[in-house]
C-alpha positions as CSV (number, residue, x, y, z in Angstrom):
1,M,-10.6,-26.3,-100.2
2,K,-11.3,-23.4,-102.5
3,E,-9.4,-23.2,-105.8
4,R,-9.7,-21.2,-109.0
5,L,-12.5,-22.5,-111.2
6,Q,-10.4,-23.0,-114.3
7,K,-8.0,-25.1,-112.2
8,I,-10.8,-27.3,-110.9
9,I,-12.3,-27.8,-114.3
10,S,-8.8,-28.8,-115.7
11,A,-8.2,-31.1,-112.8
12,Y,-11.5,-32.9,-113.5
13,G,-10.3,-33.6,-117.0
14,V,-12.9,-31.6,-118.7
15,A,-10.6,-29.2,-120.6
16,S,-7.3,-27.4,-120.4
17,R,-7.1,-24.3,-118.2
18,R,-7.2,-22.0,-121.2
19,A,-10.3,-23.8,-122.5
20,A,-11.8,-23.7,-119.1
21,E,-11.3,-20.0,-118.9
22,K,-13.2,-19.6,-122.2
23,M,-16.0,-21.7,-120.8
24,I,-16.3,-19.3,-117.9
25,L,-16.2,-16.2,-120.1
26,D,-18.8,-17.7,-122.3
27,G,-21.2,-18.1,-119.4
28,R,-21.2,-21.9,-119.5
29,V,-20.1,-22.4,-115.8
30,S,-22.1,-21.9,-112.7
31,V,-21.5,-22.3,-108.9
32,D,-24.4,-23.1,-106.7
33,G,-26.7,-21.9,-109.4
34,E,-25.0,-18.6,-110.0
35,Q,-23.1,-17.8,-113.2
36,A,-19.4,-17.9,-112.6
37,T,-16.9,-15.2,-113.5
38,L,-13.3,-15.4,-114.4
39,G,-11.1,-15.4,-111.3
40,M,-13.8,-16.9,-109.2
41,S,-12.8,-19.7,-106.7
42,A,-14.9,-22.6,-105.4
43,D,-14.8,-25.7,-103.3
44,P,-15.8,-28.7,-105.4
45,D,-16.4,-30.8,-102.2
46,A,-18.8,-28.2,-100.7
47,Q,-20.3,-26.4,-103.7
48,T,-22.1,-27.5,-106.9
49,I,-20.2,-26.6,-110.0
50,E,-22.0,-27.1,-113.3
51,I,-21.0,-26.8,-117.0
52,D,-23.8,-26.3,-119.4
53,G,-26.2,-27.3,-116.6
54,L,-24.4,-30.6,-115.9
55,P,-22.5,-31.1,-112.6
56,L,-18.9,-32.0,-112.6
57,S,-18.4,-35.7,-112.2
58,A,-15.6,-37.2,-110.1
59,P,-12.2,-36.5,-111.5
60,P,-11.0,-39.4,-113.7
61,E,-7.8,-41.3,-113.3
62,H,-5.0,-39.4,-114.9
63,V,-3.9,-40.6,-118.3
64,Y,-0.6,-39.7,-120.1
65,I,-0.1,-40.4,-123.8
66,M,2.7,-39.8,-126.3
67,L,1.6,-39.3,-129.9
68,Y,3.7,-38.9,-133.0
69,K,1.7,-36.1,-134.7
70,P,1.9,-36.5,-138.5
71,R,2.2,-33.5,-140.7
72,G,-1.1,-32.2,-141.9
73,Y,-2.9,-32.7,-138.6
74,V,-4.2,-29.8,-136.4
75,T,-3.2,-29.9,-132.7
76,T,-6.7,-29.8,-131.3
77,M,-9.4,-32.2,-130.3
78,S,-12.0,-30.6,-132.6
79,D,-11.6,-27.8,-135.2
80,E,-14.0,-24.9,-135.5
81,R,-12.8,-24.4,-139.1
82,G,-14.1,-27.8,-140.1
83,R,-10.8,-29.5,-140.8
84,S,-11.3,-33.2,-139.9
85,R,-7.6,-34.1,-139.6
86,T,-7.1,-33.3,-135.9
87,V,-5.0,-35.1,-133.3
88,G,-8.3,-36.0,-131.6
89,T,-9.0,-38.5,-134.4
90,L,-5.8,-40.3,-133.8
91,V,-6.1,-41.2,-130.1
92,D,-8.9,-43.4,-128.8
93,C,-8.0,-44.3,-125.2
94,G,-11.5,-44.4,-123.7
95,T,-10.9,-41.2,-121.7
96,R,-11.0,-37.6,-122.9
97,V,-7.5,-36.2,-123.2
98,Y,-6.2,-33.0,-124.7
99,P,-2.9,-31.9,-126.3
100,V,-0.2,-30.2,-124.2
101,G,1.1,-27.3,-126.2
102,R,1.0,-27.1,-130.0
103,L,2.7,-28.2,-133.2
104,D,1.5,-26.3,-136.2
105,M,-0.2,-28.2,-139.1
106,A,3.0,-28.5,-141.2
107,S,5.1,-29.8,-138.2
108,E,5.3,-33.3,-136.9
109,G,6.7,-35.3,-134.0
110,L,6.3,-35.7,-130.2
111,L,3.0,-34.5,-128.7
112,I,1.9,-35.2,-125.1
113,M,-1.8,-35.7,-124.5
114,T,-3.3,-35.9,-121.0
115,N,-6.3,-35.2,-118.8
116,D,-4.0,-33.9,-116.0
117,G,-4.2,-30.1,-116.2
118,E,-1.5,-29.5,-113.6
119,A,1.0,-31.7,-115.6
120,A,0.0,-29.9,-118.8
121,L,0.7,-26.5,-117.2
122,A,4.0,-27.6,-115.8
123,L,5.2,-28.8,-119.2
124,T,4.3,-25.6,-120.9
125,H,4.8,-22.9,-118.3
126,P,7.7,-20.6,-119.3
127,R,9.1,-20.5,-115.7
128,K,9.7,-24.2,-115.8
129,L,12.1,-23.8,-118.8
130,V,11.4,-27.4,-120.0
131,D,13.5,-27.6,-123.1
132,K,12.3,-29.0,-126.4
133,A,14.4,-30.5,-129.1
134,Y,13.6,-30.4,-132.8
135,R,15.1,-31.8,-136.0
136,V,14.9,-29.0,-138.6
137,T,15.7,-28.9,-142.3
138,V,16.5,-25.4,-143.4
139,E,17.4,-23.7,-146.7
140,P,19.5,-21.8,-147.8
141,A,21.8,-22.3,-144.8
142,S,25.4,-21.2,-144.1
143,D,27.8,-21.1,-141.2
144,E,27.1,-17.4,-140.7
145,K,23.3,-17.9,-140.6
146,I,23.6,-20.9,-138.2
147,A,25.9,-18.9,-135.9
148,A,23.5,-16.0,-135.9
149,L,20.6,-18.3,-135.1
150,A,22.4,-19.8,-132.1
151,A,23.1,-16.3,-130.8
152,M,19.5,-15.1,-130.9
153,G,18.4,-13.6,-127.6
154,E,15.3,-11.7,-129.0
155,L,12.5,-12.7,-131.3
156,D,10.2,-10.0,-132.7
157,G,10.9,-7.7,-129.7
158,E,10.5,-10.4,-127.0
159,R,13.5,-11.8,-125.1
160,I,14.2,-15.5,-125.5
161,V,16.9,-17.9,-124.2
162,P,19.4,-18.4,-127.0
163,P,18.7,-21.9,-128.6
164,G,21.1,-24.8,-128.7
165,V,21.9,-25.4,-132.4
166,D,23.9,-28.4,-133.8
167,V,24.5,-29.2,-137.5
168,L,23.6,-32.8,-138.3
169,S,24.1,-32.9,-142.0
170,R,24.7,-30.6,-145.1
171,N,23.5,-31.1,-148.6
172,G,24.5,-27.9,-150.5
173,E,22.5,-25.1,-149.0
174,R,19.9,-27.5,-147.4
175,W,21.1,-28.3,-143.9
176,R,19.6,-30.5,-141.2
177,I,20.1,-29.1,-137.7
178,E,18.9,-29.9,-134.2
179,M,17.5,-26.9,-132.3
180,V,16.8,-26.9,-128.5
181,I,14.5,-24.1,-127.3
182,H,12.9,-23.3,-124.0
183,E,9.9,-21.0,-124.4
184,G,7.7,-22.7,-127.1
185,K,6.3,-19.4,-128.5
186,N,3.9,-19.6,-131.4
187,R,5.8,-20.9,-134.5
188,Q,9.0,-20.0,-132.7
189,I,11.5,-22.1,-134.7
190,R,10.0,-21.1,-138.0
191,R,10.1,-17.4,-137.1
192,M,13.7,-17.7,-135.8
193,C,14.9,-19.3,-138.9
194,E,13.0,-16.8,-141.1
195,Q,14.6,-14.0,-139.2
196,Q,18.0,-15.4,-140.3
197,G,17.0,-15.7,-143.9
198,M,16.3,-19.5,-143.9
199,A,13.1,-21.3,-144.7
200,V,12.0,-24.4,-142.7
201,K,11.4,-27.3,-145.1
202,R,10.7,-29.9,-142.4
203,L,10.3,-29.6,-138.6
204,K,10.0,-32.6,-136.2
205,R,9.9,-32.4,-132.4
206,V,11.9,-35.3,-130.9
207,R,12.1,-34.5,-127.2
208,I,10.3,-32.6,-124.4
209,G,12.4,-32.4,-121.3
210,E,13.2,-36.1,-120.6
211,L,10.5,-37.4,-122.8
212,K,11.8,-38.8,-126.1
213,L,9.8,-39.7,-129.3
214,G,11.8,-42.9,-129.8
215,M,10.6,-45.4,-132.4
216,L,7.0,-44.2,-132.8
217,S,5.9,-43.8,-136.4
218,P,3.6,-41.0,-137.6
219,G,0.1,-41.5,-136.2
220,E,1.1,-44.0,-133.5
221,W,0.6,-43.4,-129.8
222,R,1.4,-45.1,-126.5
223,Y,0.9,-44.6,-122.8
224,L,3.8,-43.2,-120.9
225,D,5.7,-45.7,-118.8
226,R,6.1,-45.3,-115.0
227,E,9.4,-43.5,-115.2
228,E,8.1,-41.0,-117.8
229,T,4.9,-40.4,-115.7
230,D,7.0,-39.8,-112.6
231,Y,9.1,-37.3,-114.5
232,I,6.0,-35.3,-115.5
233,K,4.6,-35.3,-112.0
234,S,8.0,-34.1,-110.6
235,L,7.6,-30.9,-112.6
236,R,4.5,-29.7,-110.8
């Protein structure tokens, strides 16, 4: 059965769909000896698909991993800017996996890594509205600023679902809050807080949908259990 090339490449565990699209645009992918183009479909059972001249191998068994990303690490498997502290250096499971979504270098917490491209897409696609919970330390905070944060329906001209916001503790103007967002736009929480006049001093993701960070420590990882894996698969 024919499918989009980037979907096939992702399903075979080579790269995420976005990275697969770049491979196609860079001219690294061919179908039956002809250079592929973005938007092209193919049948992996009936046609020869090659990347850098090498045929796709049989798709690997899907692997699902939860990592506590520490602060100071880049959410990528390798970094073209030469920074060695990437999440790819933290996980050695014998199979190539890649991160689902992003946490910026200064942020920490729950990061899912997998070679299941369909699961990765389901967890990050805006239409799925998979909520994400963060523990955030902000300063200077006030009741008025927190109320305005919770009422935000727009961010830099783009519509967003207003976040859930709960105050966990207060220490003068430095407050610790929990925020639940749904879109996962680039640096979304930092930008939202900045728009309300608050700087983010610490940001930790603790939950994605039904997946919880639990007792993992920075740099530790584990395989998802059966219940967690079934949850991810149910999102497809």
